[in-house]
Structure formats: structure tokens, C-alpha cells
ZASE-988624 format. One record per residue: residue number from 1; z, x, y of N, C-alpha, C, O, CB in turn. Coordinates in steps of 0.1 Angstrom, whole numbers, plus 5000, padded with zeros to 4 digits. Glycine has a CB too. Example, Ala and Ser with C-alpha at 12.3 -4.5 7.8 and 13.67 -1.06 7.14 Angstrom:
<kezas>
{keza 1, {5078, 5132, 4943}, {5078, 5123, 4955}, {5078, 5132, 4967}, {5085, 5142, 4967}, {5090, 5113, 4955}}
{keza 2, {5071, 5128, 4978}, {5071, 5137, 4989}, {5079, 5129, 5000}, {5080, 5134, 5011}, {5057, 5141, 4994}}
</kezas>
This chain:
<kezas>
{keza 1, {3628, 4992, 7444}, {3618, 4982, 7441}, {3607, 4988, 7442}, {3605, 4997, 7450}, {3618, 4971, 7449}}
{keza 2, {3598, 4982, 7432}, {3582, 4983, 7428}, {3573, 4972, 7432}, {3578, 4961, 7433}, {3580, 4985, 7413}}
{keza 3, {3558, 4977, 7434}, {3549, 4973, 7437}, {3546, 4975, 7450}, {3548, 4987, 7453}, {3548, 4964, 7433}}
{keza 4, {3541, 4966, 7465}, {3538, 4968, 7478}, {3549, 4964, 7480}, {3557, 4959, 7473}, {3528, 4963, 7484}}
{keza 5, {3548, 4969, 7501}, {3555, 4962, 7507}, {3559, 4949, 7509}, {3570, 4944, 7510}, {3554, 4964, 7512}}
{keza 6, {3546, 4944, 7509}, {3543, 4930, 7509}, {3549, 4919, 7498}, {3549, 4906, 7497}, {3530, 4930, 7507}}
{keza 7, {3552, 4930, 7491}, {3561, 4920, 7473}, {3578, 4918, 7480}, {3583, 4908, 7478}, {3561, 4936, 7449}}
{keza 8, {3586, 4928, 7488}, {3596, 4928, 7492}, {3599, 4912, 7497}, {3592, 4904, 7503}, {3596, 4938, 7501}}
{keza 9, {3610, 4912, 7492}, {3618, 4897, 7496}, {3622, 4890, 7511}, {3623, 4878, 7514}, {3632, 4897, 7488}}
{keza 10, {3622, 4897, 7515}, {3624, 4899, 7531}, {3608, 4902, 7538}, {3608, 4901, 7550}, {3636, 4914, 7534}}
{keza 11, {3602, 4904, 7534}, {3585, 4903, 7538}, {3582, 4889, 7535}, {3577, 4881, 7543}, {3574, 4913, 7528}}
{keza 12, {3585, 4888, 7521}, {3580, 4878, 7518}, {3583, 4861, 7529}, {3576, 4853, 7533}, {3584, 4878, 7502}}
{keza 13, {3596, 4862, 7530}, {3602, 4851, 7539}, {3592, 4854, 7550}, {3583, 4846, 7551}, {3619, 4853, 7543}}
{keza 14, {3594, 4863, 7557}, {3589, 4866, 7572}, {3572, 4863, 7571}, {3565, 4861, 7581}, {3593, 4885, 7576}}
{keza 15, {3567, 4863, 7561}, {3556, 4861, 7560}, {3552, 4847, 7560}, {3541, 4842, 7565}, {3554, 4868, 7551}}
{keza 16, {3562, 4838, 7552}, {3560, 4824, 7553}, {3565, 4817, 7560}, {3564, 4805, 7558}, {3561, 4818, 7543}}
{keza 17, {3574, 4823, 7576}, {3576, 4816, 7582}, {3566, 4818, 7588}, {3564, 4808, 7594}, {3587, 4815, 7585}}
{keza 18, {3555, 4831, 7592}, {3546, 4836, 7596}, {3535, 4820, 7598}, {3534, 4813, 7608}, {3542, 4848, 7585}}
{keza 19, {3530, 4818, 7582}, {3522, 4810, 7574}, {3525, 4794, 7587}, {3517, 4789, 7594}, {3529, 4809, 7555}}
{keza 20, {3540, 4792, 7585}, {3544, 4781, 7591}, {3540, 4778, 7608}, {3536, 4768, 7612}, {3557, 4782, 7589}}
{keza 21, {3543, 4789, 7615}, {3539, 4792, 7631}, {3528, 4794, 7636}, {3525, 4796, 7648}, {3544, 4803, 7636}}
{keza 22, {3518, 4794, 7624}, {3505, 4798, 7623}, {3492, 4785, 7623}, {3480, 4784, 7626}, {3506, 4805, 7610}}
{keza 23, {3505, 4775, 7616}, {3496, 4763, 7613}, {3490, 4759, 7625}, {3478, 4756, 7624}, {3503, 4752, 7607}}
{keza 24, {3496, 4757, 7636}, {3486, 4750, 7645}, {3472, 4761, 7655}, {3465, 4757, 7664}, {3497, 4742, 7657}}
{keza 25, {3473, 4773, 7651}, {3462, 4783, 7656}, {3446, 4779, 7646}, {3445, 4776, 7634}, {3469, 4803, 7652}}
{keza 26, {3435, 4780, 7657}, {3427, 4780, 7652}, {3428, 4791, 7638}, {3436, 4800, 7638}, {3417, 4780, 7662}}
{keza 27, {3415, 4788, 7624}, {3419, 4799, 7616}, {3418, 4811, 7615}, {3425, 4819, 7608}, {3418, 4798, 7608}}
{keza 28, {3402, 4813, 7628}, {3397, 4830, 7628}, {3410, 4832, 7634}, {3417, 4834, 7624}, {3382, 4837, 7638}}
{keza 29, {3417, 4833, 7645}, {3425, 4839, 7652}, {3442, 4837, 7641}, {3452, 4844, 7643}, {3424, 4830, 7669}}
{keza 30, {3440, 4830, 7634}, {3457, 4830, 7623}, {3449, 4838, 7617}, {3456, 4848, 7620}, {3464, 4814, 7612}}
{keza 31, {3440, 4843, 7609}, {3431, 4850, 7599}, {3435, 4867, 7607}, {3439, 4876, 7601}, {3411, 4842, 7600}}
{keza 32, {3433, 4867, 7617}, {3429, 4879, 7627}, {3448, 4887, 7629}, {3452, 4899, 7628}, {3419, 4869, 7647}}
{keza 33, {3454, 4876, 7631}, {3470, 4878, 7637}, {3477, 4884, 7624}, {3484, 4894, 7625}, {3479, 4862, 7643}}
{keza 34, {3473, 4874, 7609}, {3478, 4880, 7598}, {3474, 4892, 7592}, {3483, 4900, 7586}, {3477, 4873, 7590}}
{keza 35, {3464, 4894, 7593}, {3456, 4909, 7586}, {3465, 4919, 7595}, {3473, 4926, 7590}, {3435, 4912, 7591}}
{keza 36, {3465, 4918, 7608}, {3471, 4926, 7617}, {3486, 4935, 7612}, {3489, 4946, 7609}, {3474, 4917, 7628}}
{keza 37, {3493, 4916, 7612}, {3508, 4922, 7604}, {3510, 4927, 7591}, {3518, 4936, 7588}, {3516, 4913, 7603}}
{keza 38, {3503, 4920, 7584}, {3498, 4927, 7570}, {3496, 4939, 7570}, {3502, 4945, 7561}, {3487, 4923, 7564}}
{keza 39, {3487, 4947, 7579}, {3485, 4960, 7577}, {3497, 4966, 7585}, {3497, 4978, 7584}, {3472, 4964, 7582}}
{keza 40, {3503, 4964, 7589}, {3513, 4971, 7600}, {3526, 4972, 7593}, {3533, 4981, 7596}, {3515, 4962, 7615}}
{keza 41, {3529, 4964, 7585}, {3536, 4962, 7571}, {3538, 4972, 7562}, {3547, 4980, 7560}, {3528, 4953, 7562}}
{keza 42, {3521, 4970, 7556}, {3518, 4982, 7547}, {3520, 4995, 7551}, {3522, 5003, 7542}, {3506, 4981, 7543}}
{keza 43, {3518, 5000, 7566}, {3515, 5014, 7570}, {3533, 5015, 7572}, {3539, 5024, 7567}, {3503, 5017, 7585}}
{keza 44, {3540, 5005, 7579}, {3556, 5009, 7582}, {3563, 5012, 7571}, {3571, 5022, 7571}, {3564, 4998, 7587}}
{keza 45, {3561, 5004, 7562}, {3574, 5000, 7550}, {3562, 5008, 7533}, {3551, 5006, 7527}, {3578, 4973, 7550}}
{keza 46, {3574, 5018, 7531}, {3571, 5020, 7514}, {3572, 5012, 7505}, {3582, 5004, 7506}, {3579, 5029, 7508}}
{keza 47, {3566, 5009, 7495}, {3572, 5002, 7484}, {3586, 5003, 7478}, {3591, 4994, 7471}, {3566, 5005, 7474}}
{keza 48, {3594, 5015, 7482}, {3608, 5016, 7479}, {3616, 5016, 7490}, {3626, 5024, 7491}, {3610, 5025, 7471}}
{keza 49, {3612, 5005, 7501}, {3619, 5007, 7510}, {3631, 4996, 7512}, {3629, 4984, 7510}, {3611, 5009, 7521}}
{keza 50, {3644, 5001, 7515}, {3657, 4991, 7516}, {3656, 4979, 7524}, {3648, 4979, 7534}, {3670, 4997, 7521}}
{keza 51, {3666, 4969, 7520}, {3664, 4962, 7527}, {3665, 4964, 7543}, {3657, 4958, 7551}, {3671, 4956, 7522}}
{keza 52, {3675, 4973, 7548}, {3675, 4975, 7559}, {3667, 4983, 7568}, {3668, 4983, 7580}, {3684, 4978, 7561}}
{keza 53, {3659, 4989, 7561}, {3644, 4992, 7564}, {3635, 4983, 7568}, {3630, 4983, 7579}, {3638, 4997, 7553}}
{keza 54, {3634, 4974, 7560}, {3624, 4960, 7562}, {3632, 4954, 7572}, {3626, 4948, 7581}, {3622, 4949, 7549}}
{keza 55, {3645, 4954, 7571}, {3649, 4943, 7582}, {3644, 4951, 7599}, {3636, 4945, 7606}, {3669, 4940, 7580}}
{keza 56, {3647, 4958, 7600}, {3645, 4971, 7611}, {3629, 4966, 7614}, {3627, 4964, 7626}, {3647, 4990, 7602}}
{keza 57, {3620, 4965, 7607}, {3604, 4968, 7610}, {3604, 4953, 7614}, {3598, 4948, 7623}, {3593, 4974, 7595}}
{keza 58, {3613, 4945, 7603}, {3606, 4927, 7610}, {3611, 4925, 7624}, {3605, 4918, 7632}, {3614, 4910, 7600}}
{keza 59, {3622, 4933, 7627}, {3630, 4930, 7639}, {3621, 4936, 7654}, {3621, 4932, 7666}, {3645, 4937, 7637}}
{keza 60, {3616, 4945, 7647}, {3604, 4953, 7658}, {3591, 4946, 7659}, {3585, 4949, 7669}, {3599, 4969, 7653}}
{keza 61, {3584, 4933, 7646}, {3574, 4928, 7650}, {3572, 4916, 7660}, {3562, 4912, 7667}, {3570, 4926, 7640}}
{keza 62, {3590, 4909, 7658}, {3590, 4900, 7667}, {3591, 4890, 7656}, {3585, 4892, 7646}, {3580, 4900, 7677}}
{keza 63, {3599, 4878, 7658}, {3598, 4862, 7654}, {3584, 4859, 7648}, {3575, 4863, 7654}, {3600, 4851, 7668}}
{keza 64, {3583, 4855, 7640}, {3567, 4844, 7638}, {3568, 4835, 7649}, {3557, 4836, 7654}, {3566, 4833, 7621}}
{keza 65, {3574, 4828, 7655}, {3571, 4816, 7665}, {3566, 4827, 7677}, {3554, 4826, 7682}, {3585, 4803, 7670}}
{keza 66, {3575, 4837, 7681}, {3570, 4843, 7692}, {3557, 4846, 7689}, {3548, 4839, 7694}, {3577, 4854, 7696}}
{keza 67, {3553, 4856, 7681}, {3537, 4858, 7677}, {3528, 4847, 7677}, {3517, 4849, 7681}, {3536, 4863, 7663}}
{keza 68, {3532, 4836, 7673}, {3516, 4824, 7672}, {3520, 4821, 7688}, {3510, 4823, 7694}, {3515, 4805, 7656}}
{keza 69, {3529, 4817, 7696}, {3528, 4815, 7707}, {3519, 4822, 7719}, {3514, 4817, 7729}, {3539, 4816, 7707}}
{keza 70, {3519, 4836, 7713}, {3514, 4844, 7723}, {3502, 4846, 7718}, {3494, 4850, 7727}, {3520, 4856, 7724}}
{keza 71, {3497, 4843, 7702}, {3482, 4841, 7704}, {3475, 4828, 7704}, {3462, 4827, 7704}, {3475, 4848, 7696}}
{keza 72, {3485, 4817, 7704}, {3481, 4805, 7714}, {3480, 4804, 7724}, {3470, 4798, 7728}, {3486, 4796, 7715}}
{keza 73, {3490, 4808, 7734}, {3487, 4806, 7746}, {3478, 4823, 7754}, {3476, 4826, 7766}, {3503, 4801, 7752}}
{keza 74, {3476, 4830, 7745}, {3468, 4842, 7751}, {3475, 4850, 7760}, {3472, 4862, 7760}, {3457, 4838, 7758}}
{keza 75, {3483, 4845, 7767}, {3495, 4855, 7774}, {3483, 4863, 7788}, {3472, 4859, 7788}, {3505, 4870, 7760}}
{keza 76, {3487, 4870, 7794}, {3483, 4870, 7807}, {3468, 4871, 7808}, {3466, 4867, 7820}, {3490, 4883, 7813}}
{keza 77, {3455, 4873, 7801}, {3442, 4867, 7804}, {3437, 4852, 7805}, {3426, 4848, 7808}, {3435, 4872, 7797}}
{keza 78, {3448, 4846, 7800}, {3442, 4834, 7798}, {3451, 4827, 7812}, {3447, 4816, 7816}, {3443, 4826, 7781}}
{keza 79, {3461, 4832, 7818}, {3473, 4831, 7829}, {3462, 4830, 7841}, {3465, 4823, 7851}, {3485, 4846, 7831}}
{keza 80, {3450, 4837, 7842}, {3439, 4838, 7854}, {3442, 4854, 7862}, {3452, 4862, 7861}, {3443, 4822, 7867}}
{keza 81, {3430, 4856, 7868}, {3427, 4870, 7873}, {3437, 4875, 7880}, {3438, 4888, 7880}, {3415, 4870, 7880}}
{keza 82, {3448, 4869, 7888}, {3457, 4868, 7899}, {3468, 4876, 7886}, {3472, 4887, 7888}, {3461, 4850, 7907}}
{keza 83, {3470, 4871, 7875}, {3482, 4879, 7861}, {3477, 4886, 7859}, {3466, 4885, 7853}, {3487, 4874, 7848}}
{keza 84, {3488, 4902, 7864}, {3488, 4914, 7854}, {3492, 4912, 7845}, {3482, 4910, 7838}, {3493, 4925, 7857}}
{keza 85, {3502, 4909, 7838}, {3507, 4908, 7828}, {3518, 4897, 7826}, {3525, 4894, 7835}, {3511, 4919, 7825}}
{keza 86, {3520, 4889, 7811}, {3528, 4879, 7811}, {3532, 4877, 7799}, {3527, 4882, 7789}, {3523, 4868, 7815}}
{keza 87, {3547, 4869, 7800}, {3550, 4869, 7786}, {3554, 4855, 7784}, {3562, 4849, 7792}, {3562, 4880, 7782}}
{keza 88, {3548, 4849, 7773}, {3555, 4830, 7771}, {3564, 4832, 7761}, {3564, 4841, 7752}, {3542, 4814, 7763}}
{keza 89, {3574, 4822, 7764}, {3586, 4823, 7762}, {3592, 4805, 7759}, {3589, 4795, 7766}, {3592, 4831, 7775}}
{keza 90, {3601, 4806, 7747}, {3606, 4789, 7746}, {3614, 4790, 7754}, {3619, 4800, 7760}, {3613, 4782, 7733}}
{keza 91, {3619, 4775, 7756}, {3631, 4777, 7772}, {3635, 4765, 7766}, {3625, 4758, 7762}, {3627, 4776, 7793}}
{keza 92, {3651, 4759, 7765}, {3656, 4749, 7757}, {3652, 4739, 7764}, {3649, 4741, 7775}, {3669, 4750, 7755}}
{keza 93, {3652, 4729, 7760}, {3646, 4718, 7766}, {3655, 4705, 7762}, {3654, 4702, 7750}, {3631, 4718, 7762}}
{keza 94, {3661, 4699, 7768}, {3673, 4685, 7763}, {3668, 4674, 7751}, {3672, 4669, 7741}, {3676, 4672, 7780}}
{keza 95, {3657, 4674, 7757}, {3652, 4661, 7748}, {3640, 4670, 7733}, {3642, 4668, 7721}, {3639, 4649, 7763}}
{keza 96, {3629, 4678, 7738}, {3623, 4683, 7731}, {3627, 4693, 7719}, {3622, 4695, 7708}, {3616, 4685, 7738}}
{keza 97, {3637, 4700, 7726}, {3648, 4711, 7718}, {3640, 4728, 7724}, {3646, 4739, 7723}, {3648, 4708, 7695}}
{keza 98, {3626, 4724, 7729}, {3620, 4737, 7736}, {3606, 4736, 7741}, {3597, 4730, 7735}, {3619, 4750, 7727}}
{keza 99, {3607, 4741, 7752}, {3596, 4741, 7764}, {3588, 4749, 7761}, {3592, 4757, 7752}, {3599, 4745, 7777}}
{keza 100, {3574, 4750, 7765}, {3567, 4767, 7768}, {3574, 4770, 7783}, {3577, 4761, 7791}, {3544, 4767, 7769}}
{keza 101, {3575, 4785, 7786}, {3576, 4788, 7799}, {3571, 4805, 7797}, {3570, 4812, 7787}, {3593, 4785, 7805}}
{keza 102, {3569, 4807, 7809}, {3562, 4822, 7812}, {3565, 4831, 7825}, {3564, 4828, 7837}, {3546, 4819, 7814}}
{keza 103, {3571, 4842, 7820}, {3576, 4851, 7829}, {3559, 4860, 7832}, {3552, 4863, 7822}, {3591, 4862, 7820}}
{keza 104, {3555, 4863, 7845}, {3546, 4869, 7851}, {3547, 4878, 7862}, {3553, 4878, 7873}, {3540, 4862, 7853}}
{keza 105, {3536, 4887, 7856}, {3536, 4897, 7866}, {3523, 4898, 7878}, {3512, 4900, 7872}, {3536, 4910, 7858}}
{keza 106, {3521, 4897, 7887}, {3512, 4895, 7894}, {3504, 4909, 7900}, {3510, 4918, 7906}, {3518, 4887, 7904}}
{keza 107, {3491, 4909, 7898}, {3482, 4919, 7902}, {3489, 4922, 7916}, {3497, 4915, 7922}, {3467, 4914, 7902}}
{keza 108, {3484, 4937, 7922}, {3490, 4938, 7935}, {3482, 4932, 7938}, {3473, 4928, 7930}, {3493, 4950, 7943}}
{keza 109, {3485, 4926, 7957}, {3482, 4920, 7965}, {3477, 4907, 7962}, {3467, 4903, 7968}, {3475, 4926, 7971}}
{keza 110, {3480, 4902, 7955}, {3475, 4888, 7946}, {3484, 4878, 7954}, {3497, 4880, 7952}, {3479, 4887, 7926}}
{keza 111, {3480, 4870, 7961}, {3485, 4857, 7967}, {3482, 4845, 7962}, {3472, 4838, 7966}, {3481, 4855, 7979}}
{keza 112, {3492, 4841, 7953}, {3489, 4828, 7946}, {3505, 4821, 7943}, {3517, 4825, 7944}, {3480, 4831, 7931}}
{keza 113, {3500, 4811, 7939}, {3515, 4802, 7937}, {3513, 4800, 7923}, {3502, 4801, 7918}, {3518, 4785, 7947}}
{keza 114, {3529, 4796, 7914}, {3530, 4794, 7902}, {3524, 4780, 7901}, {3522, 4777, 7889}, {3543, 4796, 7896}}
{keza 115, {3521, 4769, 7912}, {3516, 4760, 7909}, {3500, 4761, 7904}, {3497, 4752, 7897}, {3519, 4754, 7917}}
{keza 116, {3489, 4772, 7910}, {3480, 4773, 7908}, {3478, 4783, 7899}, {3466, 4786, 7897}, {3475, 4773, 7917}}
{keza 117, {3488, 4790, 7892}, {3488, 4794, 7878}, {3486, 4781, 7867}, {3476, 4778, 7860}, {3502, 4801, 7876}}
{keza 118, {3497, 4775, 7868}, {3496, 4764, 7862}, {3486, 4756, 7860}, {3483, 4751, 7849}, {3502, 4758, 7865}}
{keza 119, {3482, 4754, 7869}, {3469, 4746, 7870}, {3454, 4753, 7864}, {3445, 4746, 7859}, {3468, 4743, 7886}}
{keza 120, {3455, 4765, 7867}, {3445, 4773, 7862}, {3444, 4769, 7845}, {3435, 4764, 7839}, {3450, 4789, 7866}}
{keza 121, {3459, 4776, 7841}, {3463, 4776, 7826}, {3461, 4761, 7823}, {3457, 4761, 7811}, {3480, 4781, 7823}}
{keza 122, {3461, 4750, 7826}, {3463, 4738, 7821}, {3450, 4732, 7818}, {3446, 4724, 7810}, {3471, 4729, 7829}}
{keza 123, {3441, 4741, 7830}, {3423, 4738, 7826}, {3421, 4742, 7817}, {3410, 4739, 7813}, {3411, 4742, 7834}}
{keza 124, {3426, 4749, 7811}, {3418, 4763, 7799}, {3426, 4761, 7784}, {3421, 4769, 7776}, {3422, 4783, 7807}}
{keza 125, {3437, 4752, 7779}, {3442, 4751, 7772}, {3451, 4736, 7769}, {3456, 4729, 7778}, {3446, 4761, 7773}}
{keza 126, {3451, 4734, 7756}, {3455, 4720, 7751}, {3467, 4715, 7759}, {3474, 4724, 7764}, {3458, 4720, 7734}}
{keza 127, {3470, 4704, 7760}, {3481, 4701, 7769}, {3496, 4704, 7764}, {3505, 4705, 7772}, {3480, 4686, 7773}}
{keza 128, {3497, 4705, 7752}, {3511, 4713, 7746}, {3509, 4727, 7745}, {3517, 4733, 7737}, {3516, 4709, 7730}}
{keza 129, {3502, 4734, 7751}, {3504, 4748, 7754}, {3504, 4754, 7767}, {3505, 4766, 7767}, {3495, 4754, 7749}}
{keza 130, {3504, 4746, 7781}, {3506, 4753, 7790}, {3518, 4755, 7792}, {3525, 4746, 7787}, {3501, 4750, 7799}}
{keza 131, {3524, 4765, 7798}, {3538, 4764, 7808}, {3540, 4754, 7811}, {3530, 4747, 7812}, {3539, 4769, 7820}}
{keza 132, {3556, 4745, 7813}, {3557, 4745, 7820}, {3570, 4747, 7830}, {3576, 4738, 7836}, {3553, 4739, 7818}}
{keza 133, {3572, 4759, 7831}, {3579, 4762, 7835}, {3571, 4778, 7836}, {3568, 4784, 7826}, {3591, 4757, 7828}}
{keza 134, {3570, 4784, 7851}, {3563, 4797, 7856}, {3569, 4799, 7865}, {3571, 4792, 7875}, {3550, 4799, 7858}}
{keza 135, {3575, 4817, 7862}, {3581, 4824, 7875}, {3575, 4833, 7874}, {3568, 4836, 7865}, {3596, 4826, 7878}}
{keza 136, {3579, 4843, 7886}, {3571, 4855, 7889}, {3582, 4867, 7886}, {3595, 4865, 7886}, {3565, 4854, 7905}}
{keza 137, {3578, 4876, 7883}, {3591, 4886, 7879}, {3582, 4904, 7886}, {3570, 4905, 7889}, {3595, 4886, 7856}}
{keza 138, {3591, 4914, 7887}, {3583, 4923, 7893}, {3580, 4932, 7878}, {3573, 4942, 7879}, {3592, 4932, 7907}}
{keza 139, {3583, 4931, 7870}, {3578, 4936, 7853}, {3587, 4932, 7844}, {3599, 4930, 7845}, {3578, 4952, 7850}}
{keza 140, {3577, 4931, 7831}, {3589, 4923, 7820}, {3594, 4933, 7812}, {3589, 4944, 7809}, {3583, 4909, 7810}}
{keza 141, {3603, 4928, 7808}, {3612, 4939, 7804}, {3604, 4946, 7784}, {3602, 4939, 7774}, {3632, 4929, 7803}}
{keza 142, {3603, 4958, 7786}, {3599, 4966, 7774}, {3611, 4974, 7766}, {3620, 4980, 7771}, {3588, 4977, 7780}}
{keza 143, {3609, 4974, 7756}, {3613, 4980, 7744}, {3609, 5000, 7745}, {3603, 5006, 7754}, {3602, 4969, 7731}}
{keza 144, {3614, 5004, 7737}, {3608, 5018, 7734}, {3598, 5019, 7728}, {3594, 5031, 7727}, {3616, 5027, 7727}}
{keza 145, {3590, 5010, 7723}, {3576, 5010, 7716}, {3571, 5005, 7729}, {3559, 5007, 7728}, {3573, 5002, 7701}}
{keza 146, {3574, 4997, 7741}, {3564, 4998, 7749}, {3559, 4982, 7745}, {3547, 4979, 7749}, {3555, 5012, 7746}}
{keza 147, {3567, 4971, 7736}, {3565, 4959, 7734}, {3573, 4949, 7742}, {3585, 4954, 7743}, {3566, 4957, 7723}}
{keza 148, {3573, 4939, 7746}, {3576, 4930, 7752}, {3593, 4923, 7748}, {3594, 4915, 7738}, {3563, 4921, 7750}}
{keza 149, {3602, 4927, 7754}, {3617, 4919, 7746}, {3619, 4907, 7752}, {3625, 4905, 7763}, {3633, 4928, 7749}}
{keza 150, {3614, 4898, 7745}, {3614, 4885, 7750}, {3627, 4880, 7750}, {3631, 4873, 7759}, {3605, 4877, 7742}}
{keza 151, {3637, 4884, 7737}, {3649, 4881, 7743}, {3655, 4884, 7757}, {3664, 4876, 7761}, {3656, 4885, 7736}}
{keza 152, {3651, 4893, 7765}, {3657, 4896, 7776}, {3651, 4889, 7786}, {3656, 4889, 7797}, {3656, 4908, 7779}}
{keza 153, {3640, 4881, 7783}, {3635, 4873, 7796}, {3643, 4857, 7797}, {3642, 4848, 7790}, {3617, 4871, 7794}}
{keza 154, {3650, 4858, 7807}, {3653, 4847, 7811}, {3650, 4841, 7826}, {3650, 4849, 7836}, {3666, 4848, 7809}}
{keza 155, {3648, 4825, 7828}, {3641, 4817, 7838}, {3650, 4823, 7850}, {3661, 4826, 7846}, {3640, 4800, 7835}}
{keza 156, {3648, 4824, 7861}, {3660, 4823, 7872}, {3664, 4813, 7875}, {3656, 4804, 7874}, {3659, 4828, 7885}}
{keza 157, {3676, 4809, 7879}, {3687, 4797, 7879}, {3674, 4786, 7890}, {3670, 4775, 7887}, {3707, 4804, 7888}}
{keza 158, {3673, 4790, 7897}, {3662, 4785, 7911}, {3649, 4791, 7910}, {3645, 4798, 7919}, {3667, 4790, 7926}}
{keza 159, {3643, 4788, 7902}, {3628, 4792, 7902}, {3623, 4784, 7911}, {3627, 4774, 7917}, {3621, 4792, 7890}}
{keza 160, {3605, 4793, 7909}, {3595, 4788, 7917}, {3587, 4780, 7905}, {3580, 4788, 7898}, {3587, 4801, 7927}}
{keza 161, {3587, 4766, 7902}, {3580, 4760, 7890}, {3571, 4749, 7895}, {3573, 4743, 7905}, {3591, 4755, 7880}}
{keza 162, {3560, 4745, 7886}, {3557, 4740, 7886}, {3560, 4728, 7876}, {3565, 4731, 7865}, {3550, 4746, 7888}}
{keza 163, {3557, 4713, 7878}, {3563, 4703, 7871}, {3549, 4699, 7864}, {3538, 4701, 7869}, {3572, 4690, 7880}}
{keza 164, {3553, 4692, 7853}, {3539, 4686, 7849}, {3535, 4672, 7857}, {3524, 4666, 7854}, {3540, 4681, 7833}}
</kezas>
């Protein structure tokens, strides 16, 4: 392959999916995320990278929809001071197809309910962005690079959750 890593067909497809996912974000936030991802791709991939190399790097970056969802929700900082870490994930929904859910890790000695966290978030983000289901976990699953592994996050069958 000649040219830059950003010209690789898999990278172009990924960036196209990212543009669709970023459509709902404020332009400054979308530019920032787009720039971070492009910089990471240029750094991680040589211009002559194979399809397998490119696929591995894109897999490590994560799905564009997940990246955009994190940027929208702001994860832990926007969940309130009692939340140490959070991962926002898409959950299957019978009618809508998908709804927002969040696995959270509380700060040590935090005494707060998921209803209170949901109310806190609901008052600070657009109605379609707040998590409909929130559950507390001891820790978020992390991969070898320290990135949250969303594919390993599952809500418990019986979870403490607020309803809209």
C-alpha cells in the first residue's frame, strides 16, 4: 500500500462509520475525537500495513458507536461525584432496538442509589442521552491496554435500576 495509513480502505470505512456516529455530537467534541483517533491511527499504522494489522488496531480502538456514546455521555465525570468510573453501553430494547445503560463503580464510602445517580445525570444531559438502566459493579473489565472492554459488560438479570 502506498500513501498514508488514513488512506487504507479499512481505515476509510472505519472513519466513515465514525462520522455517522459523531453526527449527534457538538462540533468541537466531534473534532476533538476525530483528531485523537486520526492521530492514533497514523501513529499505530505504517503506510504499508496489512489488512490484519489495520483490523487489529481498529479493534483496539473500539466501535465508532461506542466512542461516540462515551463522548456524548461523558461517562464518570457526568455521573456525579460519587462515581469513580463508568462505562456507557448499548442494551437491547424490544421496541427501540437499543437503549443506554451504564455500569458504574462507586467511590469508596459512597452511599448513593442508582436512582439518585440517574436523576443527577438526567438533569445534566439531553433526554435521549441519560442511562435508562444503571447498575453498580466492583470494577469495570479492562483489557491489557487498560481500556474498558465493553463487550464484557453485561447488566445483571436482577439489577438495581431506575425507570424513566
